[in-house]
Backbone of each chain as ProteinMPNN parsed JSONL, in Angstrom:
{"seq_chain_A": "MADRNDDHTVFIGSKPFMNYVTGVVMQFTTQGANEVVIKSRGKFISRAVDVAEVAAKRFLEGNVVIRDIKVDSEEFENKEGRKVRVSSIEITLGKK", "coords_chain_A": {"N_chain_A": [[90.594, 102.876, 93.029], [88.452, 102.318, 94.92], [86.608, 101.76, 95.342], [84.191, 100.36, 96.873], [85.331, 97.673, 97.243], [87.56, 97.76, 98.112], [87.371, 97.847, 100.377], [87.348, 95.476, 101.542], [89.093, 93.517, 101.521], [91.98, 91.139, 101.683], [94.865, 90.547, 102.259], [97.726, 88.571, 101.749], [100.018, 87.727, 103.506], [103.451, 86.988, 104.994], [102.969, 86.794, 108.173], [101.309, 86.178, 111.463], [99.593, 83.193, 110.594], [96.582, 82.544, 111.694], [96.572, 85.147, 111.886], [95.438, 86.738, 109.628], [93.05, 84.585, 108.538], [91.708, 85.216, 111.113], [91.156, 88.409, 110.381], [89.602, 87.611, 107.998], [87.49, 86.537, 108.431], [85.884, 88.287, 110.755], [85.548, 90.267, 108.812], [83.492, 89.427, 107.63], [81.921, 89.064, 109.829], [81.666, 91.596, 111.252], [82.51, 93.684, 109.838], [80.693, 93.865, 108.489], [80.657, 92.766, 105.595], [80.253, 91.062, 102.412], [81.075, 90.72, 100.669], [84.316, 88.762, 101.298], [87.123, 89.62, 99.495], [90.658, 87.48, 98.84], [94.129, 88.226, 98.35], [97.434, 87.012, 96.997], [100.64, 85.975, 96.802], [103.056, 84.921, 94.354], [105.416, 82.467, 96.656], [103.044, 82.851, 98.284], [100.289, 81.976, 97.506], [99.81, 79.659, 97.743], [99.479, 79.531, 100.802], [97.489, 81.674, 101.145], [94.804, 80.263, 99.761], [95.035, 78.172, 101.845], [93.962, 79.646, 104.098], [91.615, 80.852, 102.654], [89.974, 78.128, 102.844], [90.41, 77.546, 105.388], [88.883, 80.136, 106.626], [85.908, 79.286, 105.714], [85.752, 77.36, 105.825], [86.01, 75.886, 108.379], [85.035, 78.037, 110.232], [83.705, 79.751, 109.112], [81.713, 77.985, 108.321], [79.234, 77.204, 106.054], [77.932, 79.697, 106.18], [79.189, 81.408, 104.356], [80.694, 80.862, 101.245], [83.62, 79.68, 98.492], [83.521, 81.782, 96.179], [85.071, 83.023, 93.786], [87.461, 82.107, 92.273], [90.658, 83.588, 90.672], [93.223, 83.48, 88.754], [96.835, 84.765, 88.129], [99.739, 86.346, 86.624], [102.54, 88.022, 86.49], [105.546, 89.392, 84.149], [108.596, 90.569, 85.019], [111.81, 92.185, 85.099], [114.187, 91.059, 86.619], [117.419, 92.101, 89.879], [119.446, 91.01, 88.223], [118.603, 91.267, 85.806], [117.543, 89.164, 84.549], [114.162, 87.959, 83.438], [111.743, 87.596, 85.163], [108.518, 85.394, 86.114], [106.103, 86.391, 87.797], [103.929, 84.881, 89.675], [100.036, 85.115, 91.303], [96.779, 85.433, 93.027], [93.279, 85.878, 93.647], [90.825, 85.393, 95.393], [87.452, 84.795, 95.893], [85.4, 85.293, 98.757], [81.973, 84.647, 99.321], [78.587, 85.457, 100.811], [76.205, 83.383, 101.859]], "CA_chain_A": [[90.919, 101.242, 94.36], [88.34, 103.571, 96.166], [84.975, 101.249, 95.432], [83.723, 99.15, 98.409], [85.175, 96.009, 97.457], [88.689, 96.798, 98.664], [88.178, 98.025, 101.853], [86.963, 93.987, 101.995], [90.747, 92.975, 100.849], [92.5, 90.805, 102.612], [96.412, 90.583, 101.45], [97.513, 87.785, 102.658], [101.835, 87.641, 103.702], [103.849, 86.358, 106.08], [102.401, 87.225, 109.464], [100.806, 84.897, 111.447], [98.216, 82.434, 109.38], [95.322, 82.487, 112.123], [95.957, 87.402, 111.663], [94.349, 86.373, 108.072], [91.953, 84.2, 109.508], [90.931, 86.684, 111.456], [90.877, 89.566, 109.014], [88.96, 87.334, 107.146], [85.945, 86.195, 109.554], [85.627, 89.694, 110.959], [84.934, 91.803, 107.494], [82.276, 89.178, 107.183], [81.141, 88.577, 111.122], [82.141, 93.129, 112.116], [82.346, 94.504, 109.931], [78.995, 93.664, 107.187], [80.99, 92.073, 103.973], [78.507, 90.585, 101.614], [82.333, 89.302, 100.212], [85.265, 89.255, 101.003], [88.536, 89.404, 98.15], [91.552, 87.219, 99.616], [95.144, 87.82, 97.198], [98.243, 86.325, 97.533], [101.418, 86.593, 95.05], [104.236, 84.15, 94.841], [105.399, 81.72, 97.375], [102.258, 83.194, 99.857], [99.505, 81.681, 97.244], [99.12, 77.841, 99.13], [98.725, 80.501, 102.486], [95.748, 82.121, 100.87], [93.34, 79.51, 99.91], [95.054, 78.363, 102.906], [92.983, 80.542, 104.236], [89.834, 81.38, 102.469], [89.174, 77.01, 103.031], [89.743, 77.314, 106.79], [87.39, 80.312, 106.7], [84.914, 79.113, 104.823], [84.997, 75.626, 106.399], [85.443, 75.651, 109.36], [85.295, 79.455, 111.07], [82.173, 80.924, 108.847], [80.604, 76.925, 107.897], [77.545, 77.321, 106.212], [77.586, 81.572, 105.673], [80.122, 81.463, 103.438], [81.481, 80.146, 100.552], [83.586, 80.838, 98.158], [82.311, 82.328, 94.13], [85.195, 82.776, 92.466], [88.829, 82.423, 91.909], [91.437, 84.39, 89.059], [94.703, 83.159, 88.941], [97.548, 85.372, 87.095], [101.517, 86.853, 86.31], [103.198, 89.072, 85.33], [107.225, 89.288, 83.621], [109.17, 91.593, 85.136], [113.9, 92.252, 85.193], [114.876, 91.292, 88.187], [118.436, 92.872, 89.488], [120.483, 90.862, 87.453], [118.375, 91.405, 84.734], [117.159, 87.173, 84.318], [113.22, 87.899, 83.064], [110.858, 86.625, 86.337], [107.311, 85.532, 86.36], [105.467, 86.196, 89.308], [101.872, 84.942, 89.804], [98.97, 86.204, 92.125], [95.897, 84.529, 93.308], [91.957, 85.89, 93.807], [90.138, 84.393, 96.229], [86.117, 86.017, 96.563], [84.317, 84.487, 99.057], [80.919, 85.112, 99.916], [77.752, 85.913, 101.842], [75.215, 82.283, 101.064]], "C_chain_A": [[90.223, 102.3, 94.654], [87.227, 102.971, 96.365], [84.96, 100.049, 96.644], [84.373, 97.936, 98.736], [87.026, 95.853, 98.066], [88.685, 97.079, 99.782], [87.686, 95.835, 102.475], [87.957, 92.836, 101.398], [90.987, 92.422, 101.607], [93.908, 89.971, 101.801], [97.175, 89.981, 101.945], [99.688, 87.618, 102.279], [102.237, 86.252, 104.708], [103.556, 86.306, 107.736], [101.949, 85.637, 109.566], [99.421, 84.196, 110.902], [97.643, 83.222, 110.402], [95.362, 84.469, 111.889], [94.911, 86.703, 110.723], [93.254, 85.483, 107.762], [90.627, 84.971, 110.063], [89.963, 87.622, 110.895], [89.979, 88.439, 108.237], [87.399, 87.351, 107.076], [85.357, 87.797, 110.101], [84.817, 90.98, 109.983], [84.04, 91.23, 107.295], [81.399, 89.464, 108.916], [80.921, 90.723, 111.462], [81.929, 94.167, 112.007], [81.11, 94.946, 107.845], [79.915, 93.234, 106.476], [80.592, 91.506, 103.386], [80.567, 89.431, 101.447], [83.661, 90.178, 100.151], [86.638, 88.455, 99.902], [89.638, 89.227, 99.247], [92.424, 87.655, 98.282], [96.327, 87.717, 97.863], [98.8, 86.939, 95.898], [102.46, 85.527, 96.013], [103.938, 82.894, 95.395], [103.376, 82.138, 98.015], [100.109, 82.424, 98.926], [98.781, 80.397, 97.897], [98.666, 79.077, 100.607], [97.299, 80.739, 101.805], [94.699, 81.488, 100.36], [93.516, 78.126, 100.721], [93.84, 78.67, 104.287], [91.695, 80.953, 104.452], [89.387, 79.724, 102.836], [89.351, 77.027, 104.568], [88.188, 78.769, 107.145], [86.15, 79.939, 106.407], [84.744, 78.024, 105.213], [84.916, 75.714, 107.787], [84.598, 76.929, 110.676], [83.474, 79.704, 110.615], [81.405, 79.8, 107.935], [79.324, 77.523, 107.485], [76.905, 78.483, 105.94], [78.024, 81.422, 104.665], [80.706, 80.78, 102.454], [82.185, 80.532, 99.383], [83.295, 80.351, 96.273], [83.297, 82.423, 93.278], [86.661, 82.751, 92.542], [90.049, 82.498, 90.791], [92.484, 84.379, 89.554], [95.329, 84.492, 87.673], [98.859, 85.92, 87.328], [101.194, 87.916, 86.348], [105.033, 88.762, 85.321], [107.438, 90.271, 84.474], [110.416, 91.51, 84.756], [114.098, 92.258, 86.558], [116.755, 92.314, 88.219], [118.88, 92.096, 88.728], [120.474, 91.131, 85.417], [117.372, 90.388, 84.322], [115.335, 88.319, 84.179], [112.381, 87.108, 84.645], [109.419, 86.879, 86.372], [106.466, 84.789, 87.903], [104.162, 85.599, 89.37], [101.375, 85.495, 90.812], [97.586, 85.14, 91.614], [94.644, 85.615, 93.922], [91.105, 85.271, 94.296], [88.696, 85.272, 96.501], [85.643, 84.833, 97.027], [82.909, 84.963, 99.633], [79.263, 84.546, 100.408], [76.898, 84.447, 101.225], [74.15, 82.723, 100.571]], "O_chain_A": [[90.852, 103.354, 94.751], [86.586, 103.309, 97.361], [85.719, 99.152, 97.01], [84.29, 97.265, 99.764], [87.664, 94.837, 98.339], [89.655, 96.798, 100.486], [87.795, 95.283, 103.57], [87.712, 91.706, 100.975], [90.445, 92.764, 102.658], [93.866, 89.047, 100.988], [97.696, 90.606, 102.869], [100.332, 87.471, 101.24], [101.718, 85.177, 105.01], [104.237, 85.501, 108.372], [101.985, 84.635, 108.851], [98.337, 84.779, 110.865], [97.894, 84.427, 110.387], [94.296, 85.069, 111.75], [93.817, 86.236, 111.043], [92.578, 85.655, 106.747], [89.452, 85.206, 109.783], [88.736, 87.714, 110.864], [89.468, 89.232, 107.446], [86.533, 87.793, 106.321], [84.306, 88.244, 109.644], [84.063, 91.936, 110.17], [83.196, 91.918, 106.72], [80.323, 90.059, 108.975], [79.834, 91.032, 111.95], [81.563, 95.118, 112.698], [80.98, 95.684, 106.868], [80.696, 93.467, 107.398], [80.144, 90.738, 104.237], [81.014, 88.341, 101.803], [84.053, 91.223, 99.631], [86.937, 87.283, 99.676], [89.841, 90.005, 100.178], [91.852, 87.575, 97.195], [96.488, 88.136, 99.009], [98.394, 87.532, 94.898], [102.673, 85.308, 97.205], [102.948, 82.21, 95.135], [102.628, 81.162, 97.963], [99.052, 82.417, 99.557], [97.656, 80.218, 98.363], [97.565, 79.212, 101.14], [96.27, 80.081, 101.958], [93.604, 82.044, 100.442], [92.744, 77.174, 100.604], [93.192, 77.973, 105.068], [90.973, 81.242, 105.406], [88.221, 79.76, 103.229], [88.412, 76.501, 105.165], [87.068, 78.584, 107.62], [85.254, 80.466, 107.067], [83.64, 77.503, 105.052], [83.835, 75.625, 108.37], [83.867, 76.68, 111.634], [82.464, 79.795, 111.313], [80.653, 80.159, 107.029], [78.53, 78.143, 108.193], [75.733, 78.57, 105.572], [77.197, 81.252, 103.769], [81.408, 79.872, 102.899], [81.781, 81.587, 98.894], [83.054, 79.366, 95.575], [83.065, 82.112, 92.11], [87.049, 83.789, 93.077], [90.327, 81.508, 90.114], [92.845, 85.012, 90.546], [94.695, 84.993, 86.744], [99.115, 85.947, 88.532], [100.172, 88.6, 86.292], [105.661, 88.131, 86.172], [106.455, 90.951, 84.767], [110.508, 90.653, 83.877], [114.159, 93.165, 87.388], [117.262, 92.921, 87.276], [118.647, 92.788, 87.737], [121.261, 91.176, 84.472], [116.357, 90.781, 83.748], [115.327, 89.378, 84.806], [112.698, 85.96, 84.957], [108.929, 87.992, 86.558], [106.305, 83.756, 88.553], [103.279, 86.301, 88.878], [102.034, 86.363, 91.384], [97.359, 84.472, 90.606], [95.105, 86.314, 94.824], [90.502, 84.466, 93.586], [88.73, 86.285, 97.199], [85.445, 83.775, 96.429], [82.968, 85.79, 100.543], [78.902, 83.371, 100.33], [76.941, 84.38, 99.997], [73.385, 81.964, 99.977]]}, "seq_chain_B": "MADRNDDHTVFIGSKPFMNYVTGVVMQFTTQGANEVVIKSRGKFISRAVDVAEVAAKRFLEGNVVIRDIKVDSEEFENKEGRKVRVSSIEITLGKK", "coords_chain_B": {"N_chain_B": [[87.999, 56.897, 88.677], [89.339, 55.999, 85.934], [88.303, 57.652, 83.8], [88.194, 59.588, 81.076], [89.567, 61.949, 81.056], [91.412, 61.554, 83.199], [93.863, 60.736, 81.958], [95.074, 63.081, 81.221], [95.969, 64.792, 83.226], [97.96, 66.045, 85.355], [100.074, 65.877, 88.185], [100.852, 67.772, 90.898], [104.393, 68.593, 92.273], [107.823, 68.517, 94.375], [109.941, 68.494, 92.251], [112.027, 69.096, 89.591], [110.835, 72.01, 88.278], [110.62, 72.422, 85.611], [109.79, 70.205, 84.696], [107.402, 69.652, 85.223], [106.084, 72.088, 83.765], [106.691, 71.426, 80.958], [105.895, 68.223, 80.798], [102.571, 69.402, 80.963], [102.729, 70.548, 78.476], [103.154, 68.622, 76.131], [101.721, 67.659, 76.921], [99.315, 68.697, 75.113], [100.552, 69.499, 72.843], [101.137, 67.063, 71.931], [100.324, 64.888, 72.831], [97.828, 64.793, 72.225], [95.769, 66.28, 74.019], [92.71, 67.798, 74.573], [92.29, 69.287, 77.262], [94.259, 69.792, 80.356], [94.674, 68.68, 83.874], [95.84, 70.439, 86.23], [97.596, 69.502, 89.0], [97.561, 69.905, 92.751], [98.775, 70.061, 96.32], [98.56, 71.088, 99.373], [101.656, 73.296, 100.412], [102.285, 72.779, 97.363], [101.054, 74.127, 95.642], [101.335, 76.572, 95.31], [103.453, 76.872, 93.236], [101.964, 75.124, 92.273], [99.735, 76.781, 90.354], [102.018, 78.498, 89.371], [103.303, 76.407, 87.486], [100.564, 76.791, 85.859], [100.391, 79.018, 84.732], [102.82, 79.528, 83.189], [102.606, 77.232, 80.919], [99.746, 77.914, 80.067], [100.741, 81.156, 79.397], [103.593, 81.863, 78.452], [104.959, 78.622, 77.119], [102.009, 78.437, 75.084], [100.577, 80.266, 74.128], [98.186, 81.713, 73.848], [96.757, 80.131, 72.415], [96.017, 77.738, 74.301], [93.894, 78.376, 77.717], [93.054, 79.071, 80.746], [90.834, 77.482, 81.807], [89.251, 76.445, 84.032], [89.206, 76.242, 88.427], [89.857, 75.132, 90.882], [89.244, 74.912, 94.432], [90.131, 73.445, 97.229], [89.9, 71.662, 100.102], [90.965, 69.374, 102.809], [90.562, 67.718, 106.326], [92.688, 65.465, 108.838], [94.068, 63.924, 110.887], [97.87, 64.026, 112.14], [99.968, 62.809, 113.27], [100.59, 62.832, 116.158], [98.135, 63.446, 117.118], [96.821, 65.767, 116.254], [94.656, 68.022, 114.213], [94.827, 68.657, 111.266], [94.857, 70.584, 108.74], [94.629, 70.53, 105.26], [95.507, 71.861, 102.492], [93.889, 71.515, 98.774], [94.605, 72.119, 95.256], [92.766, 72.755, 91.905], [93.423, 72.98, 88.648], [92.046, 73.084, 85.301], [93.27, 73.324, 82.338], [92.461, 74.402, 79.061], [92.022, 73.915, 75.277], [91.936, 76.369, 73.547]], "CA_chain_B": [[89.608, 57.04, 88.459], [89.935, 55.505, 84.427], [87.829, 58.14, 82.98], [89.514, 60.178, 80.012], [90.256, 63.529, 81.869], [92.932, 61.105, 83.86], [94.994, 60.515, 81.19], [95.991, 64.204, 80.554], [96.324, 65.244, 84.942], [99.715, 66.474, 85.862], [100.212, 66.205, 89.897], [102.586, 69.25, 91.44], [105.632, 67.943, 93.335], [109.351, 68.368, 94.244], [110.435, 67.745, 90.416], [112.188, 70.281, 88.495], [109.48, 73.186, 88.485], [110.195, 73.054, 83.963], [109.855, 69.3, 84.501], [105.792, 70.451, 85.142], [105.463, 72.447, 82.63], [107.01, 70.487, 79.538], [104.902, 67.67, 80.804], [101.324, 70.086, 80.419], [102.952, 70.611, 77.06], [103.208, 68.234, 76.02], [99.883, 66.342, 76.388], [98.433, 69.597, 74.735], [101.004, 69.737, 71.27], [101.958, 65.253, 71.365], [99.423, 63.819, 72.787], [96.296, 65.272, 71.553], [94.469, 66.406, 74.917], [92.007, 69.109, 75.336], [91.94, 69.909, 78.752], [94.987, 69.166, 80.827], [94.226, 68.898, 85.157], [97.046, 70.143, 86.969], [96.445, 69.876, 90.614], [98.425, 69.958, 94.165], [98.088, 70.225, 97.474], [99.865, 72.324, 100.327], [102.751, 74.175, 99.524], [102.882, 72.697, 96.518], [99.906, 75.226, 95.311], [101.508, 78.223, 94.529], [104.02, 75.979, 92.317], [100.67, 74.326, 90.009], [99.723, 78.01, 89.591], [103.409, 78.778, 88.213], [102.819, 75.523, 86.175], [99.564, 76.369, 84.828], [100.013, 80.732, 84.485], [103.915, 79.542, 82.089], [101.921, 76.998, 80.457], [99.111, 79.059, 79.286], [101.112, 82.421, 78.731], [103.991, 81.846, 77.729], [104.488, 77.912, 76.0], [100.725, 77.345, 74.801], [100.103, 81.563, 74.388], [96.993, 82.142, 72.644], [96.285, 78.711, 72.089], [94.956, 77.018, 75.296], [93.805, 79.426, 78.312], [92.64, 78.57, 82.296], [89.285, 76.818, 81.931], [88.898, 76.251, 85.2], [90.006, 76.595, 89.354], [88.276, 74.909, 92.235], [90.035, 74.53, 95.752], [89.26, 72.223, 98.472], [91.263, 71.046, 101.485], [90.953, 68.088, 103.967], [91.222, 67.557, 107.248], [93.012, 64.634, 108.573], [95.45, 63.967, 112.565], [98.156, 64.197, 112.353], [100.875, 61.674, 114.102], [100.55, 63.367, 117.011], [96.54, 63.488, 117.238], [96.3, 67.496, 116.413], [93.977, 68.118, 113.562], [95.259, 69.67, 110.846], [93.719, 71.027, 107.944], [95.466, 70.449, 104.006], [94.837, 71.984, 101.427], [94.282, 71.285, 97.202], [93.85, 72.913, 93.812], [92.293, 71.282, 90.595], [93.424, 74.404, 87.969], [92.078, 73.03, 84.38], [94.021, 74.08, 81.254], [91.887, 73.779, 77.909], [92.65, 75.234, 74.241], [90.569, 78.017, 72.758]], "C_chain_B": [[90.586, 56.702, 87.012], [89.333, 56.494, 83.812], [89.345, 58.953, 82.028], [90.727, 61.412, 80.41], [91.773, 62.926, 82.669], [94.024, 61.194, 83.681], [95.947, 61.835, 81.048], [95.685, 65.27, 82.91], [97.369, 65.117, 85.326], [99.471, 66.789, 87.624], [101.792, 67.248, 89.554], [103.748, 68.628, 92.416], [106.673, 68.487, 93.586], [109.936, 68.833, 93.291], [110.982, 69.159, 90.436], [110.827, 71.185, 88.148], [109.632, 73.146, 86.525], [109.723, 71.143, 83.755], [107.798, 69.454, 83.935], [104.869, 70.38, 83.765], [105.618, 72.339, 81.371], [106.134, 69.651, 79.99], [103.335, 68.331, 80.53], [101.545, 70.235, 78.664], [102.978, 70.233, 76.329], [102.148, 67.247, 75.985], [99.032, 67.261, 75.4], [99.189, 68.888, 73.012], [101.142, 67.822, 70.798], [100.814, 64.781, 71.617], [98.141, 64.4, 72.543], [95.813, 65.552, 72.862], [93.962, 67.692, 74.438], [91.648, 69.441, 75.946], [93.519, 68.93, 79.326], [94.238, 69.281, 82.998], [95.251, 69.069, 85.159], [96.738, 70.522, 88.553], [98.008, 69.476, 91.357], [98.14, 70.326, 95.107], [99.314, 70.979, 97.804], [100.319, 73.17, 100.08], [102.7, 73.757, 98.238], [102.459, 73.891, 94.962], [100.424, 75.944, 95.053], [102.385, 77.542, 93.174], [102.826, 75.814, 90.582], [100.484, 75.774, 89.269], [100.907, 78.965, 89.07], [103.759, 78.365, 86.82], [101.978, 76.673, 84.886], [100.083, 78.06, 84.122], [101.402, 80.615, 82.94], [103.514, 79.079, 81.189], [101.222, 77.716, 79.142], [100.035, 80.247, 79.051], [102.495, 82.732, 78.44], [104.729, 80.08, 76.258], [103.247, 78.12, 75.12], [100.775, 79.214, 74.881], [99.39, 81.556, 73.004], [96.062, 80.52, 72.152], [95.511, 77.848, 73.618], [94.7, 78.103, 76.387], [93.305, 78.64, 80.086], [91.094, 78.228, 82.438], [88.507, 77.466, 83.117], [89.423, 76.747, 86.691], [89.42, 76.023, 90.225], [89.99, 74.782, 93.114], [89.482, 73.641, 96.555], [90.39, 71.419, 99.806], [90.038, 69.36, 102.436], [91.088, 68.054, 105.173], [91.058, 66.413, 107.967], [94.037, 64.933, 110.714], [95.943, 63.708, 111.773], [99.03, 62.644, 113.381], [100.824, 61.963, 116.07], [98.85, 63.9, 117.785], [96.202, 65.213, 116.953], [95.102, 67.581, 114.989], [95.034, 68.862, 112.699], [94.662, 69.396, 108.788], [94.628, 71.504, 105.77], [94.878, 70.853, 102.635], [94.662, 71.687, 99.869], [93.895, 72.184, 96.618], [93.51, 72.043, 92.234], [92.721, 73.165, 89.513], [93.263, 73.56, 85.763], [92.435, 74.389, 83.355], [93.325, 73.763, 79.684], [92.222, 74.927, 76.697], [91.725, 75.653, 74.08], [89.874, 77.201, 71.579]], "O_chain_B": [[91.786, 56.904, 86.825], [89.868, 56.465, 82.704], [90.572, 58.963, 82.125], [91.919, 61.656, 80.223], [92.848, 63.522, 82.749], [94.97, 61.496, 84.408], [97.16, 61.808, 80.838], [95.169, 66.329, 83.269], [97.798, 64.019, 85.68], [98.838, 67.717, 88.127], [102.787, 67.415, 88.849], [103.361, 68.194, 93.501], [106.718, 69.419, 92.784], [110.613, 69.825, 93.558], [110.555, 70.117, 91.08], [109.83, 70.615, 87.705], [108.774, 73.827, 85.963], [109.33, 70.816, 82.635], [107.217, 69.387, 82.852], [104.019, 69.733, 83.152], [104.909, 72.963, 80.581], [105.046, 70.136, 79.681], [102.747, 67.63, 79.707], [100.673, 70.056, 77.814], [102.874, 70.952, 75.336], [101.858, 66.33, 75.216], [98.075, 66.72, 74.846], [98.622, 68.102, 72.253], [101.22, 67.402, 69.644], [100.184, 64.229, 70.715], [97.391, 63.834, 73.339], [95.005, 64.633, 72.998], [94.694, 68.559, 73.96], [90.597, 70.061, 75.787], [93.846, 67.814, 78.92], [93.301, 70.051, 83.209], [96.006, 68.38, 84.474], [96.032, 71.368, 89.101], [99.055, 69.02, 90.897], [97.15, 71.057, 95.113], [100.345, 71.342, 97.238], [99.695, 74.059, 99.501], [103.273, 74.646, 97.607], [103.046, 74.26, 93.945], [99.899, 76.37, 94.024], [101.891, 77.752, 92.066], [102.734, 76.01, 89.37], [100.84, 76.042, 88.121], [100.712, 80.014, 88.457], [104.134, 78.918, 85.787], [102.33, 77.132, 83.8], [100.09, 78.131, 82.893], [101.241, 81.271, 81.911], [103.63, 79.785, 80.187], [101.598, 77.987, 78.002], [100.047, 80.259, 77.82], [102.705, 83.91, 78.149], [104.909, 80.235, 75.05], [103.635, 77.87, 73.979], [101.104, 79.529, 76.025], [99.694, 81.464, 71.815], [94.966, 80.222, 71.677], [94.337, 77.477, 73.595], [95.38, 79.081, 76.077], [93.388, 77.415, 80.175], [90.337, 78.807, 83.216], [87.684, 78.372, 83.25], [90.16, 77.725, 86.56], [88.271, 76.408, 90.442], [91.159, 74.653, 92.75], [88.35, 73.17, 96.439], [91.444, 70.802, 99.961], [88.939, 68.805, 102.46], [92.197, 68.552, 105.367], [89.921, 65.955, 108.087], [94.385, 65.93, 111.347], [95.445, 63.266, 110.738], [98.464, 61.734, 113.986], [101.059, 61.133, 116.948], [98.661, 64.586, 118.79], [95.27, 65.749, 117.553], [94.595, 66.464, 115.082], [95.935, 69.541, 113.19], [94.305, 68.477, 108.052], [95.001, 72.598, 105.347], [94.032, 70.3, 101.933], [95.832, 71.55, 99.512], [93.081, 73.017, 97.014], [93.976, 71.015, 91.742], [92.245, 74.255, 89.831], [94.268, 73.554, 85.052], [92.181, 75.593, 83.378], [93.771, 72.754, 79.138], [92.517, 76.117, 76.808], [90.632, 75.274, 74.502], [89.029, 77.744, 70.867]]}, "name": "protein", "num_of_chains": 2, "seq": "MADRNDDHTVFIGSKPFMNYVTGVVMQFTTQGANEVVIKSRGKFISRAVDVAEVAAKRFLEGNVVIRDIKVDSEEFENKEGRKVRVSSIEITLGKKMADRNDDHTVFIGSKPFMNYVTGVVMQFTTQGANEVVIKSRGKFISRAVDVAEVAAKRFLEGNVVIRDIKVDSEEFENKEGRKVRVSSIEITLGKK"}
């Protein structure tokens, strides 16, 4: 987990929306990233798409595009012993 | 909007989760679809991913895979005249 890409990953959670957008934009503009991976799980998946779209189409328009999108899910048992499946997404933004 | 694919599109909204999963599975099993496109917008994007994952990995395991994922967004003015960007997703499931 120490390869170059991990330095340019943004995990989306419940912080204010613009924190994440700024985080992504700064990776490209001040951290020299060529690619930034936006990751999230469960209900935050919608938000990850919002962050990617706002970063790519408003703040970095013309310079950055969505290169790849992967979804996955894992099943585990919750406290009541019921099987629960939680989805996840990884959106890769890259410099044009 | 009348090409073959539109017959095999499932729009994800606020109905019970399993309605959508069943809808997707039935397209493959009883409607003879080779591809089904799952579409949603805004906060329902997370749900679209859940539906795709549950359909592909539980109900149609080994037979259907996620072939393509596209995201997009459109900006419009809300009632207060503020610009709002709404994201959307299209997940294409296809027979192996």
